[in-house]
ROVEX-283574 format. One record per residue (C-alpha): residue number from 1; x, y negated, z negated; chain. Coordinates in nm, 3 decimals, always signed. Each point is the difference from the previous one (the first is absolute). Layout:
! residues N
+-----+---------+---------+---------+-------+
:   n :       u :       v :       w : chain :
+-----+---------+---------+---------+-------+
: NUM :       X :       Y :       Z :     A :
...
+-----+---------+---------+---------+-------+
This chain:
! residues 381
+-----+---------+---------+---------+-------+
:   n :       u :       v :       w : chain :
+-----+---------+---------+---------+-------+
:   1 :  +1.837 :  -1.721 :  +0.367 :     A :
:   2 :  +0.268 :  +0.135 :  -0.251 :     A :
:   3 :  +0.304 :  -0.207 :  +0.213 :     A :
:   4 :  -0.219 :  -0.301 :  +0.011 :     A :
:   5 :  -0.083 :  -0.033 :  -0.383 :     A :
:   6 :  +0.417 :  +0.080 :  -0.048 :     A :
:   7 :  +0.053 :  -0.297 :  +0.250 :     A :
:   8 :  -0.234 :  -0.224 :  -0.161 :     A :
:   9 :  +0.135 :  +0.079 :  -0.377 :     A :
:  10 :  +0.383 :  -0.069 :  +0.116 :     A :
:  11 :  -0.150 :  -0.345 :  +0.133 :     A :
:  12 :  -0.203 :  -0.071 :  -0.303 :     A :
:  13 :  +0.395 :  +0.036 :  -0.196 :     A :
:  14 :  +0.176 :  -0.176 :  +0.318 :     A :
:  15 :  +0.183 :  +0.335 :  +0.075 :     A :
:  16 :  +0.001 :  +0.162 :  +0.320 :     A :
:  17 :  +0.035 :  -0.336 :  +0.260 :     A :
:  18 :  -0.104 :  +0.128 :  +0.353 :     A :
:  19 :  -0.046 :  +0.352 :  -0.042 :     A :
:  20 :  -0.251 :  -0.057 :  -0.286 :     A :
:  21 :  -0.196 :  -0.273 :  +0.190 :     A :
:  22 :  -0.034 :  +0.257 :  +0.288 :     A :
:  23 :  -0.141 :  +0.269 :  -0.207 :     A :
:  24 :  -0.240 :  -0.225 :  -0.233 :     A :
:  25 :  -0.110 :  -0.120 :  +0.396 :     A :
:  26 :  -0.257 :  +0.288 :  +0.063 :     A :
:  27 :  -0.195 :  -0.130 :  -0.272 :     A :
:  28 :  -0.126 :  -0.360 :  +0.182 :     A :
:  29 :  -0.163 :  +0.268 :  +0.295 :     A :
:  30 :  -0.030 :  +0.330 :  -0.153 :     A :
:  31 :  -0.361 :  -0.074 :  -0.202 :     A :
:  32 :  -0.147 :  -0.031 :  +0.274 :     A :
:  33 :  -0.071 :  +0.309 :  +0.188 :     A :
:  34 :  -0.155 :  +0.191 :  -0.263 :     A :
:  35 :  -0.181 :  -0.313 :  -0.106 :     A :
:  36 :  -0.115 :  -0.037 :  +0.392 :     A :
:  37 :  -0.077 :  +0.385 :  +0.046 :     A :
:  38 :  -0.193 :  +0.011 :  -0.342 :     A :
:  39 :  -0.253 :  -0.286 :  +0.109 :     A :
:  40 :  -0.060 :  +0.168 :  +0.331 :     A :
:  41 :  +0.102 :  +0.339 :  +0.115 :     A :
:  42 :  -0.057 :  +0.166 :  -0.358 :     A :
:  43 :  -0.345 :  -0.166 :  +0.026 :     A :
:  44 :  -0.088 :  +0.073 :  +0.386 :     A :
:  45 :  +0.099 :  +0.394 :  -0.049 :     A :
:  46 :  -0.105 :  +0.087 :  -0.340 :     A :
:  47 :  -0.078 :  +0.249 :  -0.104 :     A :
:  48 :  +0.015 :  +0.243 :  +0.317 :     A :
:  49 :  +0.304 :  -0.187 :  +0.180 :     A :
:  50 :  -0.226 :  -0.076 :  +0.257 :     A :
:  51 :  -0.168 :  -0.325 :  +0.129 :     A :
:  52 :  -0.325 :  -0.032 :  -0.034 :     A :
:  53 :  -0.100 :  -0.014 :  +0.392 :     A :
:  54 :  +0.232 :  -0.013 :  +0.281 :     A :
:  55 :  -0.097 :  -0.396 :  +0.033 :     A :
:  56 :  +0.200 :  -0.080 :  -0.308 :     A :
:  57 :  +0.354 :  +0.116 :  +0.224 :     A :
:  58 :  +0.070 :  -0.359 :  +0.090 :     A :
:  59 :  -0.054 :  -0.165 :  -0.309 :     A :
:  60 :  +0.231 :  +0.323 :  -0.178 :     A :
:  61 :  +0.274 :  -0.120 :  +0.286 :     A :
:  62 :  -0.041 :  -0.376 :  -0.086 :     A :
:  63 :  +0.078 :  +0.028 :  -0.375 :     A :
:  64 :  +0.283 :  +0.234 :  +0.079 :     A :
:  65 :  +0.124 :  -0.264 :  +0.240 :     A :
:  66 :  -0.040 :  -0.309 :  -0.238 :     A :
:  67 :  +0.140 :  +0.169 :  -0.312 :     A :
:  68 :  +0.312 :  +0.126 :  +0.228 :     A :
:  69 :  +0.015 :  -0.387 :  +0.099 :     A :
:  70 :  -0.034 :  -0.154 :  -0.329 :     A :
:  71 :  +0.290 :  +0.247 :  -0.145 :     A :
:  72 :  +0.204 :  -0.063 :  +0.260 :     A :
:  73 :  -0.069 :  -0.353 :  +0.004 :     A :
:  74 :  +0.095 :  -0.024 :  -0.365 :     A :
:  75 :  +0.348 :  +0.182 :  +0.051 :     A :
:  76 :  +0.134 :  -0.216 :  +0.282 :     A :
:  77 :  -0.165 :  -0.325 :  -0.041 :     A :
:  78 :  +0.214 :  -0.137 :  -0.298 :     A :
:  79 :  +0.385 :  -0.111 :  +0.099 :     A :
:  80 :  +0.110 :  +0.109 :  -0.319 :     A :
:  81 :  -0.077 :  +0.296 :  -0.259 :     A :
:  82 :  +0.034 :  +0.005 :  -0.367 :     A :
:  83 :  +0.220 :  -0.299 :  -0.198 :     A :
:  84 :  +0.042 :  -0.164 :  +0.339 :     A :
:  85 :  +0.230 :  +0.257 :  +0.201 :     A :
:  86 :  -0.067 :  -0.003 :  +0.361 :     A :
:  87 :  -0.222 :  +0.233 :  +0.143 :     A :
:  88 :  +0.113 :  +0.201 :  +0.261 :     A :
:  89 :  -0.314 :  +0.108 :  +0.134 :     A :
:  90 :  -0.119 :  -0.346 :  +0.082 :     A :
:  91 :  -0.159 :  -0.083 :  +0.296 :     A :
:  92 :  -0.039 :  -0.371 :  +0.066 :     A :
:  93 :  -0.305 :  +0.085 :  +0.296 :     A :
:  94 :  -0.230 :  +0.119 :  -0.250 :     A :
:  95 :  -0.167 :  -0.290 :  -0.177 :     A :
:  96 :  -0.120 :  +0.005 :  -0.327 :     A :
:  97 :  -0.353 :  -0.075 :  +0.102 :     A :
:  98 :  +0.003 :  +0.308 :  +0.184 :     A :
:  99 :  +0.041 :  +0.196 :  -0.266 :     A :
: 100 :  -0.228 :  -0.176 :  -0.230 :     A :
: 101 :  -0.267 :  +0.077 :  +0.243 :     A :
: 102 :  +0.054 :  +0.369 :  +0.029 :     A :
: 103 :  -0.027 :  +0.021 :  -0.344 :     A :
: 104 :  -0.286 :  -0.211 :  -0.069 :     A :
: 105 :  -0.172 :  +0.223 :  +0.304 :     A :
: 106 :  +0.073 :  +0.285 :  -0.197 :     A :
: 107 :  -0.127 :  -0.111 :  -0.350 :     A :
: 108 :  -0.300 :  -0.102 :  +0.230 :     A :
: 109 :  -0.057 :  +0.398 :  +0.122 :     A :
: 110 :  -0.041 :  +0.082 :  -0.375 :     A :
: 111 :  -0.340 :  -0.069 :  -0.033 :     A :
: 112 :  -0.100 :  +0.166 :  +0.365 :     A :
: 113 :  +0.155 :  +0.282 :  -0.147 :     A :
: 114 :  -0.198 :  -0.001 :  -0.312 :     A :
: 115 :  -0.342 :  -0.009 :  +0.199 :     A :
: 116 :  +0.108 :  +0.296 :  +0.197 :     A :
: 117 :  +0.020 :  +0.230 :  -0.338 :     A :
: 118 :  -0.342 :  -0.173 :  -0.041 :     A :
: 119 :  -0.104 :  +0.127 :  +0.347 :     A :
: 120 :  +0.189 :  +0.337 :  -0.079 :     A :
: 121 :  -0.214 :  +0.031 :  -0.294 :     A :
: 122 :  -0.360 :  -0.051 :  +0.141 :     A :
: 123 :  +0.141 :  +0.273 :  +0.282 :     A :
: 124 :  +0.141 :  +0.282 :  -0.251 :     A :
: 125 :  -0.160 :  +0.300 :  -0.165 :     A :
: 126 :  -0.021 :  +0.030 :  -0.348 :     A :
: 127 :  +0.382 :  +0.126 :  -0.044 :     A :
: 128 :  +0.145 :  -0.308 :  +0.169 :     A :
: 129 :  -0.236 :  -0.242 :  -0.173 :     A :
: 130 :  +0.107 :  +0.198 :  -0.300 :     A :
: 131 :  +0.370 :  -0.061 :  +0.076 :     A :
: 132 :  -0.027 :  -0.365 :  +0.085 :     A :
: 133 :  -0.172 :  -0.095 :  -0.311 :     A :
: 134 :  +0.270 :  +0.126 :  -0.193 :     A :
: 135 :  +0.256 :  -0.191 :  +0.191 :     A :
: 136 :  -0.232 :  -0.305 :  -0.079 :     A :
: 137 :  -0.009 :  +0.041 :  -0.360 :     A :
: 138 :  +0.370 :  +0.029 :  +0.041 :     A :
: 139 :  +0.040 :  -0.308 :  +0.186 :     A :
: 140 :  -0.261 :  -0.220 :  -0.241 :     A :
: 141 :  +0.256 :  +0.092 :  -0.322 :     A :
: 142 :  +0.300 :  -0.078 :  +0.178 :     A :
: 143 :  -0.119 :  -0.354 :  +0.105 :     A :
: 144 :  -0.154 :  -0.046 :  -0.385 :     A :
: 145 :  +0.325 :  +0.120 :  -0.128 :     A :
: 146 :  +0.218 :  -0.208 :  +0.221 :     A :
: 147 :  -0.227 :  -0.333 :  -0.092 :     A :
: 148 :  +0.008 :  +0.068 :  -0.349 :     A :
: 149 :  +0.395 :  +0.041 :  +0.027 :     A :
: 150 :  +0.047 :  -0.302 :  +0.194 :     A :
: 151 :  -0.257 :  -0.232 :  -0.179 :     A :
: 152 :  +0.256 :  -0.303 :  -0.126 :     A :
: 153 :  -0.220 :  -0.030 :  -0.340 :     A :
: 154 :  -0.084 :  +0.233 :  -0.196 :     A :
: 155 :  -0.079 :  +0.026 :  -0.400 :     A :
: 156 :  +0.348 :  +0.022 :  -0.196 :     A :
: 157 :  -0.114 :  +0.326 :  -0.140 :     A :
: 158 :  -0.048 :  +0.164 :  +0.330 :     A :
: 159 :  +0.261 :  -0.027 :  +0.234 :     A :
: 160 :  +0.000 :  +0.063 :  +0.387 :     A :
: 161 :  +0.201 :  +0.306 :  -0.059 :     A :
: 162 :  -0.257 :  +0.136 :  -0.271 :     A :
: 163 :  -0.286 :  -0.054 :  +0.249 :     A :
: 164 :  +0.176 :  +0.208 :  +0.265 :     A :
: 165 :  +0.046 :  +0.238 :  -0.267 :     A :
: 166 :  -0.330 :  +0.047 :  -0.134 :     A :
: 167 :  -0.141 :  -0.016 :  +0.390 :     A :
: 168 :  +0.257 :  +0.321 :  +0.072 :     A :
: 169 :  -0.161 :  +0.204 :  -0.283 :     A :
: 170 :  -0.368 :  -0.100 :  +0.089 :     A :
: 171 :  +0.131 :  +0.130 :  +0.406 :     A :
: 172 :  +0.116 :  +0.305 :  -0.160 :     A :
: 173 :  -0.304 :  +0.058 :  -0.226 :     A :
: 174 :  -0.197 :  -0.007 :  +0.333 :     A :
: 175 :  +0.173 :  +0.264 :  +0.194 :     A :
: 176 :  -0.276 :  +0.248 :  -0.041 :     A :
: 177 :  -0.251 :  -0.233 :  +0.210 :     A :
: 178 :  +0.258 :  +0.095 :  +0.305 :     A :
: 179 :  -0.077 :  +0.384 :  -0.079 :     A :
: 180 :  -0.211 :  +0.133 :  +0.277 :     A :
: 181 :  +0.008 :  +0.367 :  -0.005 :     A :
: 182 :  +0.141 :  +0.237 :  -0.290 :     A :
: 183 :  +0.027 :  +0.360 :  +0.099 :     A :
: 184 :  -0.124 :  +0.281 :  -0.256 :     A :
: 185 :  +0.218 :  +0.301 :  +0.088 :     A :
: 186 :  -0.202 :  +0.208 :  -0.207 :     A :
: 187 :  -0.199 :  -0.082 :  -0.318 :     A :
: 188 :  +0.163 :  +0.139 :  -0.272 :     A :
: 189 :  +0.135 :  -0.212 :  -0.318 :     A :
: 190 :  +0.352 :  -0.052 :  +0.094 :     A :
: 191 :  -0.135 :  -0.173 :  +0.338 :     A :
: 192 :  -0.281 :  -0.187 :  -0.144 :     A :
: 193 :  +0.085 :  -0.163 :  -0.342 :     A :
: 194 :  -0.031 :  -0.321 :  +0.134 :     A :
: 195 :  -0.202 :  -0.020 :  +0.259 :     A :
: 196 :  -0.327 :  -0.126 :  -0.142 :     A :
: 197 :  +0.223 :  -0.313 :  -0.143 :     A :
: 198 :  +0.162 :  -0.065 :  +0.336 :     A :
: 199 :  -0.373 :  -0.022 :  +0.182 :     A :
: 200 :  -0.083 :  -0.219 :  -0.283 :     A :
: 201 :  +0.289 :  -0.229 :  +0.079 :     A :
: 202 :  -0.023 :  +0.022 :  +0.408 :     A :
: 203 :  -0.354 :  -0.034 :  +0.069 :     A :
: 204 :  +0.041 :  +0.058 :  +0.373 :     A :
: 205 :  +0.185 :  +0.287 :  -0.058 :     A :
: 206 :  -0.168 :  +0.357 :  +0.145 :     A :
: 207 :  +0.085 :  +0.349 :  -0.135 :     A :
: 208 :  +0.155 :  +0.221 :  +0.292 :     A :
: 209 :  -0.100 :  +0.373 :  -0.097 :     A :
: 210 :  -0.167 :  +0.303 :  +0.119 :     A :
: 211 :  -0.375 :  +0.085 :  -0.068 :     A :
: 212 :  +0.096 :  +0.254 :  -0.258 :     A :
: 213 :  +0.229 :  -0.236 :  -0.142 :     A :
: 214 :  -0.292 :  -0.269 :  -0.064 :     A :
: 215 :  -0.201 :  +0.278 :  -0.165 :     A :
: 216 :  +0.265 :  +0.122 :  -0.246 :     A :
: 217 :  +0.037 :  -0.355 :  -0.081 :     A :
: 218 :  -0.395 :  -0.038 :  -0.065 :     A :
: 219 :  +0.033 :  +0.281 :  -0.292 :     A :
: 220 :  +0.173 :  -0.275 :  -0.227 :     A :
: 221 :  -0.045 :  -0.370 :  +0.168 :     A :
: 222 :  -0.204 :  -0.031 :  +0.346 :     A :
: 223 :  +0.194 :  -0.186 :  +0.275 :     A :
: 224 :  -0.240 :  -0.256 :  +0.160 :     A :
: 225 :  -0.095 :  +0.119 :  +0.308 :     A :
: 226 :  +0.088 :  -0.340 :  +0.182 :     A :
: 227 :  +0.364 :  +0.059 :  -0.120 :     A :
: 228 :  +0.105 :  +0.277 :  +0.137 :     A :
: 229 :  +0.095 :  +0.134 :  +0.330 :     A :
: 230 :  -0.023 :  +0.338 :  +0.073 :     A :
: 231 :  +0.316 :  +0.140 :  +0.213 :     A :
: 232 :  +0.014 :  +0.387 :  +0.104 :     A :
: 233 :  +0.279 :  +0.185 :  +0.082 :     A :
: 234 :  +0.085 :  -0.075 :  +0.354 :     A :
: 235 :  -0.165 :  -0.327 :  +0.029 :     A :
: 236 :  +0.140 :  -0.385 :  -0.003 :     A :
: 237 :  -0.003 :  -0.323 :  -0.127 :     A :
: 238 :  +0.074 :  -0.310 :  +0.159 :     A :
: 239 :  +0.110 :  -0.247 :  -0.308 :     A :
: 240 :  +0.106 :  -0.266 :  +0.260 :     A :
: 241 :  +0.360 :  +0.015 :  +0.051 :     A :
: 242 :  +0.053 :  +0.385 :  -0.014 :     A :
: 243 :  -0.265 :  +0.331 :  +0.017 :     A :
: 244 :  +0.005 :  +0.283 :  -0.264 :     A :
: 245 :  -0.077 :  +0.309 :  +0.063 :     A :
: 246 :  -0.137 :  +0.239 :  -0.284 :     A :
: 247 :  +0.143 :  +0.389 :  +0.005 :     A :
: 248 :  -0.015 :  +0.284 :  -0.201 :     A :
: 249 :  +0.320 :  +0.076 :  -0.175 :     A :
: 250 :  +0.114 :  +0.352 :  +0.032 :     A :
: 251 :  +0.001 :  +0.014 :  -0.361 :     A :
: 252 :  -0.224 :  -0.143 :  -0.265 :     A :
: 253 :  -0.197 :  +0.044 :  -0.308 :     A :
: 254 :  -0.305 :  -0.184 :  +0.007 :     A :
: 255 :  -0.241 :  +0.053 :  +0.332 :     A :
: 256 :  -0.032 :  -0.389 :  +0.054 :     A :
: 257 :  +0.354 :  -0.032 :  +0.051 :     A :
: 258 :  +0.066 :  -0.219 :  +0.316 :     A :
: 259 :  +0.338 :  -0.088 :  +0.125 :     A :
: 260 :  +0.077 :  -0.333 :  +0.225 :     A :
: 261 :  +0.185 :  +0.003 :  +0.300 :     A :
: 262 :  +0.150 :  -0.355 :  +0.067 :     A :
: 263 :  +0.029 :  -0.034 :  +0.385 :     A :
: 264 :  +0.155 :  -0.325 :  +0.009 :     A :
: 265 :  +0.283 :  +0.100 :  -0.236 :     A :
: 266 :  +0.019 :  +0.333 :  +0.017 :     A :
: 267 :  -0.076 :  +0.050 :  -0.398 :     A :
: 268 :  -0.143 :  +0.309 :  -0.154 :     A :
: 269 :  -0.219 :  -0.030 :  -0.276 :     A :
: 270 :  +0.015 :  +0.351 :  -0.098 :     A :
: 271 :  -0.202 :  +0.013 :  -0.355 :     A :
: 272 :  +0.130 :  +0.283 :  -0.255 :     A :
: 273 :  +0.175 :  +0.222 :  +0.304 :     A :
: 274 :  +0.389 :  -0.019 :  -0.010 :     A :
: 275 :  -0.045 :  -0.092 :  -0.352 :     A :
: 276 :  +0.302 :  +0.118 :  -0.274 :     A :
: 277 :  +0.050 :  -0.010 :  -0.333 :     A :
: 278 :  +0.323 :  -0.143 :  -0.050 :     A :
: 279 :  +0.218 :  +0.065 :  -0.266 :     A :
: 280 :  +0.121 :  -0.390 :  -0.115 :     A :
: 281 :  -0.208 :  -0.312 :  +0.019 :     A :
: 282 :  +0.284 :  -0.170 :  +0.222 :     A :
: 283 :  -0.054 :  +0.274 :  +0.253 :     A :
: 284 :  -0.395 :  -0.081 :  -0.004 :     A :
: 285 :  +0.068 :  -0.327 :  +0.038 :     A :
: 286 :  +0.259 :  +0.003 :  +0.302 :     A :
: 287 :  -0.028 :  -0.169 :  +0.324 :     A :
: 288 :  +0.039 :  +0.318 :  +0.167 :     A :
: 289 :  -0.084 :  +0.375 :  -0.073 :     A :
: 290 :  +0.347 :  +0.066 :  +0.191 :     A :
: 291 :  +0.158 :  -0.147 :  -0.352 :     A :
: 292 :  -0.087 :  +0.359 :  -0.094 :     A :
: 293 :  +0.204 :  +0.306 :  +0.032 :     A :
: 294 :  -0.180 :  +0.188 :  +0.290 :     A :
: 295 :  -0.018 :  +0.338 :  -0.166 :     A :
: 296 :  -0.167 :  -0.164 :  -0.325 :     A :
: 297 :  -0.220 :  -0.180 :  +0.209 :     A :
: 298 :  -0.105 :  +0.331 :  +0.169 :     A :
: 299 :  -0.060 :  +0.157 :  -0.329 :     A :
: 300 :  -0.164 :  -0.248 :  -0.122 :     A :
: 301 :  -0.215 :  -0.047 :  +0.292 :     A :
: 302 :  -0.103 :  +0.354 :  -0.023 :     A :
: 303 :  -0.092 :  -0.014 :  -0.332 :     A :
: 304 :  -0.214 :  -0.309 :  +0.049 :     A :
: 305 :  -0.185 :  +0.169 :  +0.315 :     A :
: 306 :  -0.111 :  +0.354 :  -0.229 :     A :
: 307 :  -0.097 :  -0.239 :  -0.286 :     A :
: 308 :  -0.185 :  -0.213 :  +0.193 :     A :
: 309 :  -0.148 :  +0.173 :  +0.259 :     A :
: 310 :  -0.017 :  +0.407 :  -0.119 :     A :
: 311 :  -0.203 :  +0.086 :  +0.245 :     A :
: 312 :  +0.299 :  -0.022 :  +0.257 :     A :
: 313 :  +0.098 :  +0.372 :  -0.137 :     A :
: 314 :  -0.364 :  +0.115 :  +0.225 :     A :
: 315 :  +0.007 :  -0.193 :  +0.310 :     A :
: 316 :  +0.103 :  +0.174 :  +0.315 :     A :
: 317 :  +0.343 :  -0.130 :  +0.107 :     A :
: 318 :  -0.069 :  -0.050 :  +0.362 :     A :
: 319 :  -0.320 :  -0.287 :  -0.040 :     A :
: 320 :  +0.200 :  -0.117 :  -0.305 :     A :
: 321 :  +0.316 :  -0.044 :  +0.188 :     A :
: 322 :  -0.241 :  -0.175 :  +0.287 :     A :
: 323 :  -0.100 :  -0.272 :  -0.238 :     A :
: 324 :  +0.335 :  -0.151 :  +0.000 :     A :
: 325 :  -0.037 :  -0.038 :  +0.385 :     A :
: 326 :  -0.183 :  -0.342 :  -0.019 :     A :
: 327 :  +0.284 :  -0.170 :  -0.208 :     A :
: 328 :  +0.233 :  +0.166 :  +0.208 :     A :
: 329 :  -0.117 :  -0.162 :  +0.301 :     A :
: 330 :  -0.068 :  -0.308 :  -0.190 :     A :
: 331 :  +0.383 :  -0.011 :  -0.084 :     A :
: 332 :  -0.002 :  -0.280 :  -0.313 :     A :
: 333 :  +0.288 :  -0.211 :  -0.077 :     A :
: 334 :  -0.056 :  +0.021 :  -0.343 :     A :
: 335 :  -0.205 :  +0.251 :  -0.202 :     A :
: 336 :  -0.136 :  -0.178 :  -0.339 :     A :
: 337 :  -0.152 :  +0.272 :  -0.271 :     A :
: 338 :  -0.161 :  -0.120 :  -0.269 :     A :
: 339 :  +0.226 :  +0.204 :  -0.244 :     A :
: 340 :  +0.341 :  -0.030 :  +0.242 :     A :
: 341 :  +0.228 :  -0.265 :  +0.076 :     A :
: 342 :  -0.003 :  -0.122 :  +0.344 :     A :
: 343 :  +0.109 :  +0.275 :  +0.268 :     A :
: 344 :  +0.170 :  -0.179 :  +0.283 :     A :
: 345 :  +0.178 :  +0.163 :  +0.332 :     A :
: 346 :  -0.013 :  +0.368 :  +0.078 :     A :
: 347 :  -0.312 :  +0.139 :  -0.142 :     A :
: 348 :  +0.034 :  +0.390 :  +0.127 :     A :
: 349 :  +0.173 :  +0.059 :  -0.339 :     A :
: 350 :  -0.319 :  -0.084 :  -0.178 :     A :
: 351 :  -0.220 :  +0.184 :  +0.256 :     A :
: 352 :  +0.227 :  +0.353 :  +0.016 :     A :
: 353 :  -0.054 :  -0.084 :  -0.451 :     A :
: 354 :  -0.375 :  +0.007 :  +0.003 :     A :
: 355 :  -0.023 :  +0.277 :  +0.269 :     A :
: 356 :  +0.195 :  +0.237 :  -0.280 :     A :
: 357 :  -0.282 :  -0.103 :  -0.240 :     A :
: 358 :  -0.257 :  +0.305 :  +0.065 :     A :
: 359 :  +0.333 :  +0.254 :  -0.086 :     A :
: 360 :  +0.106 :  -0.192 :  -0.288 :     A :
: 361 :  -0.019 :  +0.162 :  -0.348 :     A :
: 362 :  -0.347 :  -0.087 :  -0.159 :     A :
: 363 :  +0.005 :  -0.246 :  -0.259 :     A :
: 364 :  -0.121 :  +0.129 :  -0.393 :     A :
: 365 :  -0.028 :  -0.230 :  -0.220 :     A :
: 366 :  +0.070 :  +0.042 :  -0.395 :     A :
: 367 :  -0.208 :  +0.195 :  -0.210 :     A :
: 368 :  -0.105 :  -0.086 :  -0.366 :     A :
: 369 :  +0.298 :  +0.234 :  -0.162 :     A :
: 370 :  +0.211 :  -0.236 :  +0.267 :     A :
: 371 :  -0.160 :  -0.286 :  -0.143 :     A :
: 372 :  +0.065 :  +0.086 :  -0.358 :     A :
: 373 :  +0.360 :  +0.088 :  +0.092 :     A :
: 374 :  +0.080 :  -0.339 :  +0.122 :     A :
: 375 :  -0.189 :  -0.195 :  -0.310 :     A :
: 376 :  +0.205 :  +0.189 :  -0.236 :     A :
: 377 :  +0.305 :  -0.089 :  +0.222 :     A :
: 378 :  -0.123 :  -0.383 :  -0.047 :     A :
: 379 :  +0.038 :  -0.001 :  -0.379 :     A :
: 380 :  +0.303 :  -0.186 :  -0.149 :     A :
: 381 :  +0.222 :  +0.249 :  -0.151 :     A :
+-----+---------+---------+---------+-------+
């Protein structure tokens, strides 16, 4: 596409000659495959990649053949390319009427593909129906934006581009409508601050938590029973395109803690486990924990473990070590801790660090005398 744009730009400035014409030539036909596939295959196979039923196979193959035929026809049917230069792929044997017929037939397949979505919706469970509704919302917004921006006569104070901008902002405001599940890893303030605002903005969302988590939340603001989904460690939740499996992280500071294993991507959401207080905001917001010095990261993780989970000094070392095995067996591709940049690649060093937590130094916070000394140091000279 970049080369095509360069070629068109050269032609607009009367430069480049035959080379520029050939660079611009794909613009004649390159738009057809994505448009044709969006109007047929995407609709036929959304949201799980499979056809609604085996009997749709012939129709799926027909749409692919028609899109391919129309695309090839567009590429070879004209004897010239842009600005009258000869089309070296021109095939005289391919009549323009055949290309037009293939294109119109492909276009006629669009409403049939839309009908397949309706049929799938009627036969689907709650999760797939929710996904189809989200896409229907997006499609409706797209069509509305396109019609408004393309309307030839608009009030002088409200141009097509301004209408597009307004519609985009409205679309962003509707993003919460698409949220189906909010995973509450545990009900402490640093995890629940915006939860109820989210539930208000996303009327379809359900909070994934444990029975204990829902109970703790109820002491301040009860969760509506029809807005929760209880997921215990070892249980899985099908969210349409993937399965989320709950697990108990090896270290935690709240009995309601539940981590999440995403079997589709290999991601592990470990809650506070593997966290570390990093020395700078740049390191804390890095794209990968590998940006930190390995020695400093190890020390920071052991400090976090002893502060956040002081009970680790009292556990049986063998049973504690065994608690890492489910996570080792899963083999996460990335570990996402609430208090650490993402950890990608080899996680052996991460596990080895936390295995030393029971024998790490016990954390003891400052006492009153130390606090007063610190306050005195804060006084201006």
